[in-house]
N, C-alpha and C positions, 0 to 999 in steps of 0.2 A: 578327031575326036576329042572331047573336054577331058582336060586332066581331073583327077578324082580329088574332090574337095577334102581337106585335112580334117581331121578328127576334131570335134570341141573338145575343149579341155576337161570337162566333168565327163564326157564320154571315153575320153581317153583315160582318165584315172579310174573310172568303173571298170575298166577293160584289165587295167593293173590289179585291181582290187581282186577280180575273178581270177585271174593267172595266180596271185599270192593266197588265194584260198585254196585253189586245186593242190598247191604245194604244200601248203599246211596239213590238208587232208592226206595227202599222199604220205607226208612224214608220220602223222598219225598213225596211220594203216599199218605204216612199217614199222614203227615202235613195238606194235602189238604181235609181230610174228615172233617165232619160237625162236631165232637166232639173235633177236634185238638184244638179249640179255649177255652176250659176250662184252668184253671190256672194250675191244677196240671199236665195236659197232655202237656201245653207248657214247664214246666219246666222239665219233663221226655224226650221231644224232643231235649231240648237244651242241657241235661247233655248226651244224646246218640251224638250229634252232636260233643261234645267235644272229646269225647271217638272214635268216628272214626277218627276224625281229628289226634288225637296221633296215631292211628293205621296205617294210611296215612303216616305220618311223618316218622314212621320207616321204613316203606315197602321203602320210597322215599330215607332214609338214605343209605339203605344197596343196593338200586338200584345204586345210586351215586357212593357207593365204589367197585361195583361190574366191573370187568374188564375181557376184551376176554380171556385172559391166565386162568380165573378161571373155564373155561367151559372144563368138562373131554372129551369132543369131538366136531370137528368144529360145528359151527353152521353160516348157511347162512343168511346173511343179519343182522348180530349181532346188530350192531350201529343202524340202521334204528330201530330194534324191543326196543333196549333200548329207543331209544328217544322217541318212540311212547308210551311206558309204562310210561316214565316222563310226558307226555304230559296229559296223561288219569289223572294220579294222581294230575298234578295241576287243571285239570279240576274238579275233586271230591272234592279237597281243594277248589275251587273258590265257589261250590255248596253249600257245608255245610257253609262257611263263610256267603253267604247270607240268608241261613235258619237260621242261629244263630243270624244275626243283626235283621232279621224279628222278630223272636221268641222273642229277647231280647227287642225290642222297644214295643212289647205288653206287656210285663212282666212289663216295667218301668211306664207304663202308670197306672195299677192297683197296684202294689207292688213296686214302687220307693224306699221307705226307707228303705225297706227289701234287696232288691236284689241289688240295685247299686252298692255297694263297691265288692261284690263277684264277680259279671260280669265284672266289669273293671279289676280285677285280673285274672279274666281267660283270657280277651283278651290280656292283657300284656303278659301270659305265652304263648300263642298262635303267638304272634307277635316275641318274643324272638326265638321261636322254628322256625318259618317262617325265620326269618334273617340267623339264622344257617343252615338251610338245604339250603338257596339260595347261599351261597357262592359258592358250586360248581356246575359248570354247565356241560353238555355233549358238546363235542366238533365235535364230527366226525359222519358223517352220510353218508351211502352208499347203494343202491339198496332199493327195495321196495318188501313188503308182500302183496298179495291180502287179505288174511283173517283178520291181524291185520288192515289194512287199512279200511276194510268195517267197523270194530267195532268201530275205531276211528271218522268216517264219521258218524255213527250214533250216537256218543257221542256228536259231535259239532252240527248236527242237532236238538239234543234235547236241548242244550244250545243256539243255534238261538232262537229256538221258545218261550224260556223263557224270550229272552231279545228283541224280535221284538217289535217296537214301532214306531210310524210316528213321524218325525220333521220337522220342518219348517227351511228353510233356512235364514239367517238373513243377508246374504250378497253374491255378486257373488264369486264364486271360479274357477278358471279355472286350468285345469288338468296340472301340471307341470313334473309330469315323468309317465311312463308306470304303469296302474293298478289303476290311480285317476280317479275319478268321477267328470267331469263339470256339474254345476250347476248355475242357478241364484237367485237373492233374491225373497222370497217369494215361491220358489218350494217347494212341500211336496215329503221329501223321507222317503223309508221305511227303518228303520234300521234292518240289518239281524245279524250282530255281533258286539259287543261293544270290542275293543282291549283295553287293559291297556295301550298302547303307545299313545293313543289319536287319532288315524287314525280309524274310524269305517268303516265297509263295509255297505254299501247301494245300496238299489235299486229305482229308479226313475220310474215315471209313464209310460216310453216307456219300462222298464223292464231292461235298462241298469245297469250294476252293477258296483261297483270299490269303492274305499277307499276315504273319506271325514274326513276333520278335524272337530273335536267335538266343537272346538270353533266358528265354523259358523252356529251352529244348536240350535235350542230351542224347547222343547216340544211344540206340537201342537195337544191337544186333541180335538177331534170332538165329539158334541152332535148330537142327532137326530134333523134333521131339520135345522142345523145350516150350514152356508157354510163356508168352512175352509179359504176363500179368506180374508174375513173381519178380522178374527182374524190374520191370517199372515200378514196381511199389518199393523196391530199394532205390530208386533215384529221387521218388516223392520225399523219401524221409530225409535226403541229405540235400534236397532242391534249393533250399536258402542259401547254400554255400558256395554260391557262384557269384564271382564279380560281374558288375554289368559290363557288357560288351564282350566278355570271353565265353569261348565255347571249349567247355571242359572234357577230356574224354575220360578221366580218371578220378574219381571222387571218394575213393575209400578212405583216405589219409587226408584228414583236413585239419589245420591248427584252430580252427573254432574249438573243439573238445578241450584245449589247452587254455583258453581264456573263458570258456562257458561258466564256470566257477565261480570267477571273480566277476564275471558281469551280474551272477544273479546276486551276490553280495552287495554290489552298488546299486540294482534296482531301484531300491527304495528310495537312497538319496537322489537318483536323477529324476523318479516319480514326483517327489516332493517340489524339486526345482521346477520340473516342468510344470506343475501345477499352480506353483507361485508366480509363474510366468518368468522366472530368472533365465531360462534358457528355452530356445526353440524346441518343437515336438521332435525335430530331427537329431538335436544332438543324443549323444551314445558315448556310453565310457571307452576310451581310446583302446583301440585293439592292438594297435602296434606297440603301446606303452606296456599293456599286459602281457606282452610277448617277450619285451624285453625284461620285464620283471621276473619271469618265469626261470629264467637262467643266463647262462652265458653263449647260448648258441647262437643268438641274434645279434651279439655285440660285435663292432669291427675289431675289436682286438682277437676274436676268436676265429674270424674268416681270412685275418693277416697272417696267421700261423699256418705252416707247410701241412699238406694234407698227406696222412700216413698210407702207406699201401697195407692190405690184408695182414701182411706178416709184422706190422709195426716197426718195421729196422729200414725202412727207405720210405723214400717220399714221392709221392705222384706227381705233384707239380712244382717240384722245386729239384731242377737238375743242373749239372755244372758242365759249360761248357770249354772243353781244353784250348779250342783255338782263341776264342775271345778273351779266356781267363775270368770269366763272370758267369753268374747264374742264367741258363737258357732261355730267351724269351718263349711265351705261351700265347700265340694266336688264338682270338677267342671268336666265336659267333657275332656277339655283341660287343661294340667297341665304340662309346661315343662321349660327349659333352652334353649336360644339361644344365642350363641355366634358368633359375627361378626368378620370374619378373616380379608377379605382384600377385594378390587375391584381392578381388572385388565385390562387393555386396556380401560380405561375410555379416551374419546379424550379431549385435552388441549383446551382450549377457546384461543380465538387471542388476541393478544396485546390491541385491543381497549377497552377492558374490564379488570377492575380488580377484581378478585377473594376474595372477605373478608372471605370466610367460606366455607369449603366442609364438607358433612354431609350426614347422613342416616337418614329418617324418615321412620318409619314401624307401622304398625297397623293391626287388625284384620279386614277381608275383606272377603265378600262373590260372589265377581265377579259383585257387583252390587252396595252395600251400605260397609260404613265404620261403625264397628261394636263395636269399641274400641276408647279409647284415643289412640293419634296421640303421639308415643314416638320418640324423635331425640337424634341421636349420633354423636357427631363430630368427623370427619377424620382426621386424620395425613397425612401429604402429604409433600413429598421432592422433591426438584429440579433434584436431581440426577435419581429419577424416576417418571418422570413427569405423567404417564399414571397409577400410583400404587396409591391405597388409603388403608390406614391401621386403625385398629383401636386397643384400648388398649395399647398403647405405654408404655413402659418402662420408669418411672421417678422416680425421687428422693422423697421418701417420700409416700404421699399417692395420688393415683389415683384420679383428678378429676370426678365427676360423669358422667359431660357431655363427657367424653372422654371413658367411660367404656362400652366395647363392649358385656358385659355379660347380657342378659336380661331375665326376667321371661314374661312367657305367660301364661293367664288364660283366659277362656271362658267356659260359660255354653251354647252357641249356638248350637242349634241342626242342622243346616244347614248343609246339605250332602256337601258343596261347600266351607265350612269355611278352610279359609287359611290366610297366612302372606303376606300383601302385603309391599315391599322394593320398595322405590324410592329415588334413590340417587339424591340430590340436591347440587346447589351451590348458595350462596348470591353473587351478584357482583354491582359493580359500574360502569357506562360508564365514561370511561375519558375525552370524549369531552362536555358531558352535565350534569354530575353529578348525573345521575339518577341513582336509586336504585332499583335492583329487585331480585326475586328468579327463577331460572330455574332447572327444572328435567332434568337430565344427563342420564335416562333411569330408568326402572322400572321391576320388576319382580313378579309373584304372584306363590307362594308354598304351593301347596293345602295341608292340613294336614290329609285327608283321600283319601284312594283309593276308586274305584267304589263300592267296597262291604261294605263300611263303616269302614275298620279296619285302626287303625292310621297308617302312614307313620312309616319306621324304624327311630329309633334316631342314625345317623351318618352324615358325613359331606357332603353338596351337594354342585354342581358348579352349578351354576344356569346363563344363558345367559340373558342378559339383552335384553328389547324391546325399542323402541323410543317411541315418543309422550306420550299420556296419557293412564290411565288404561282402558278408555274407546274407545280406539282406536285399531285397528288391522292391522297389517302387515307393520308396521312403525318401520325401524331399526334405532337405534341409530346414526350411521356413513353409510350411504348409498355407501360409497367408498369401502366397503367390503360386501358382500353376505353371508348369510349361507348355501345355495344351489348352490353353485360355481359350474360350468362347469369344468372337467377337472379329473384329476386321483384321486384316492383315496388319496394318499400323498397330492395333492394340495389342496384338501378339508378338510384334517387333519389341515394343515397350515391355511387355511383360517378361519376355526372354532376357531384355537387358537388365533386368532386376533380379535376376537370378544369379546366385553367388557361384563364381567362377574364378578360374585359376589360369594365368599366363605363364607357358613355359616355351624355351627354345631347344629343338635339338640341334647340336652342332655336329658335323661328320669331323674325323680326325685327318689332318695331313702325315705323312709318312713319318716326322721325326715324333709327333705327337702319339702316333700309333706305336712306333719301336720303344718309346717309354713306359707307355702303359701297358705293354707286353710282359714287361718284368714283374708284374704284382700278380697276385692270384687270379684265379681264371673268373671267378666268381666273386665281384668285390664292387661296393660303392662307398665313395668318399669325396672329399673336399679336394679340388684342385689347387689350393693355397699350400697345402703341405704333401703332396704328392711325391716331390723329391726327397723329404725326409722317409716316406713310407719304402722308396726304391733302396734308399741306403740301410734302411733296416733290412730288407730283404737279400741285400747283398752281404750284410755282415751273419745272416744266416745260412748264407750259399758258403761263404769262407768256414764258418765255425762247422757246420754240419756236413759238408761235402769237401770241401779241399785240405782243411786241416786235419779230419779226423782220420787218426792213424788205423782204429780198428773199426770199421762200419758197422761190425756185429755189437758193439758194446752199447749199452744202454744206461749207463753212467751219468749221474749229473755231470752239468758242463758249465765251470765257472766263467761267466760273463755278464757283468751287470747290464749292460746295453741289451741283450737278449732279454734277461729277467724283468728290467724295469719299464723299457720303450712301451710294451702294451698299457700301462697304466695313465701314460700321456693321452690315451685316446678316450679316457674319461676323464679326463682333466684338461678341456681346452685352453686354459689359462695358462698352465705350465707348457702345453703345445705351443703356445703363443710366444712364449720365452724362448724356447728352442727355435724355432722358426726366426725368430728376429735376430737370435745371438748368432744364429749361423749365417743370415744374409749379411750381416756386419762383418762376420769374420770373411766370408767368401768375397766381398769387395775389396779386400786387401790382398787376396791372391792373385798371382801372376797368370796369364794366360796359359802358360806350360803346367803350372802346377794345377790348373782346374783341368787339365788332359789327362793327370797323371793320377789313375784310380786309387793307388795305394797311397800316396800321399793326402788326396782328398779324404780318405777313410780315417787316415791317421788325424787329419786335422779335425773332422766330425767328432772323433772319440774324445779329442780334448776339449772341445765346446761342451761336449754333452757330461763331461764329467765336472765342468767348471759351473754350469749353470742349472742342469736338470737334477742330479745327483743330492745335491745340498737341499734344494727344495723339498724333494719327496721323502726325505728323513727330517725336515725341520719341525721341531715342537711350536713354531709359530705359527704355521701355516694352519689354517682350520681345515678339516675334511670336505671335499668337495660334495654341494648338495644341489640338486637340479632346482630351477627357479626359486631359490632363496636369495633375496637381495642384499640382506644384511651379511651373509655370508660369502657372496660374491664379492661385495665391497671390501670386506675383510682381508680375504684373500688379495685381492689386488693391491691392497695396500702393504701388505708383507713382501709381495713381489716387486713391486715398486721400490722400496726400500734395499730390497736385496740387489736388485739390478743397479741401484745408485751406489752400493758400497763396492760392488763390483767394479763398477768404472772409476771409482775413486783410487781402490788399490789395485786395479790391473789384474783381476781376477778373484776367486773367492777364497785362495788358501789362507790368507791372513784373518780372515773373517771364521774360516772354520777352527783355526788353530788359537784364536782369542779365547780368553777364559770365560768371556760373556756370550760366546756362542754355545746354544745348548741344541743338542740333536738326538732324537730317537734312538735309542739302541736296535739293532738289527741282528738277525739270525744269519748266518752264512747260507742259510738255504734261500735266503731272499734276494742273494746275489749270485743263484744259479739256476741254470735252464735245463728243464727237465722237458725233453722233446716228447716224450711218451706220452704225459698229463697235458703239456700244452698243445701239441699237434691236434689236427685234426681228423677225426677218423673218418673213413671212408662213408658217405652219406649213403643211406639206404635209396 
């Protein structure tokens, strides 16, 4: 009797895929049972999700490396079968990720302190595996096979049933190519399938199906006895308040109203400049600049302060760790490093305005509201390449913090639409009238999580800019070019390369960097070059407000010059550079044992701060800091350079302070005291 012929490689992988599909289906059914909500059962389901995910990844790796030449006998429709197997494994991975995110969210509500760190590590490992597995893609496909197609259709049908939902259109959309679905504002669409590229398969009331952009849709849940038209009418009114690429579920509280008045005041100026051809039609008054001008709620100094509890006598995000003798670290949902590389193909304004500054403003955004402080980075521009902006230029000595393109991002927001909003801006002056202003040269929104709640991979991203404001859609920076230009594929590629775009890189953190940033506030954006100074300030806050406070019920003023004056440095970057360089020089003279001694380190920092920062803040020679005023900035640098030279010659600032030639502004004792009731952040609504 002849021995059984060994199973072909592709056939064997197909069998493994079917077994994995049965296990995933069984796990999904088990998760819907009544007892699945128990804590022990949730943990078991979560662990099985991880194990199945690893098995699927192994099967996918083997499948991607498999070649047609590896088959011992000819196989019909080989590439089609291989492609269908890859699609099945991707679908199973997506189902497991959704189930894991659901179980993970249930666990956090009950066991947050015990499971948060382990779950974050698991998701990081999953993301790394996904990144490695997605590098190789199948390129060839021909033919069809009925049996495999039926199984794939069944799988897709089950996925469609899981993701079906009714959405309301917040704007009009006209089909731009074959397969798109035309709809009007207020129309109810039934979502059949949510594709990761942002184009969803939908069906309207007439039964017509087609692809629709998700940025034009909002969830429209219907209750019994409630007419959908009223709710959808409300969505239409605020339909222009969503960032591109974000699917927002709450839109009742937007920051658009805060800047709308300022926009209307500048509308005439922008219209005149556009008509004259001085700026492209996609330029607008800067949204983030207007929010900065509204008050201090988006200033870096505001988010650096500890957040008060409702009683206003304790702090929610500043706690003392008695074991380590310092403030307690606060892990967050998002903790990463962002590097700004360059902006290319940015339109150049006309000769009727003079550009004073080119810069990037960025913040955390959920498609509706700004969730963090607004961080500004100044760009470098050269006349040889007028359409290119660069960041972090090579300089002699220490790079000024205002030019540093390396930023840290921290956020504890649970919003599924959490992302980073980038806004390119210019500060300008009109040559004819002397009028000053801020314009947005384009914006882009980078969402930090995919549809299944998994963080996006850490890599370099090329982001194409949109014109208008983050609350407008379909506006191009320069309408002279179009993204979906007709013509050949080559012509479309050339047109795409001419679109304004931004290059950024997301970097994951190692354990040491993560532990360091965990001492900062839970929601914060800043420059990596002075992160160690921010941490020292937070440690001083912990000492004064937690460790050394004799009466925690007292709300009296606290005499501490560092706590009172350090926030001023965040709006005076040149003085921050002085502190950074002076402290770096002092640290270079310390011994290794002294650097490990926290108390010695803080005492040394206190001396450096009083020696170089306090005299400058009260100097009558130092002009007030003004953004994008070249003459003022040059005058300030001249005063600062002379001050540092005298300090070096006299080995400190004491002699200059006691000299009869030294003149300083008088100050009130309240300027040297810290009032945590007025400085501390109130609990966000």
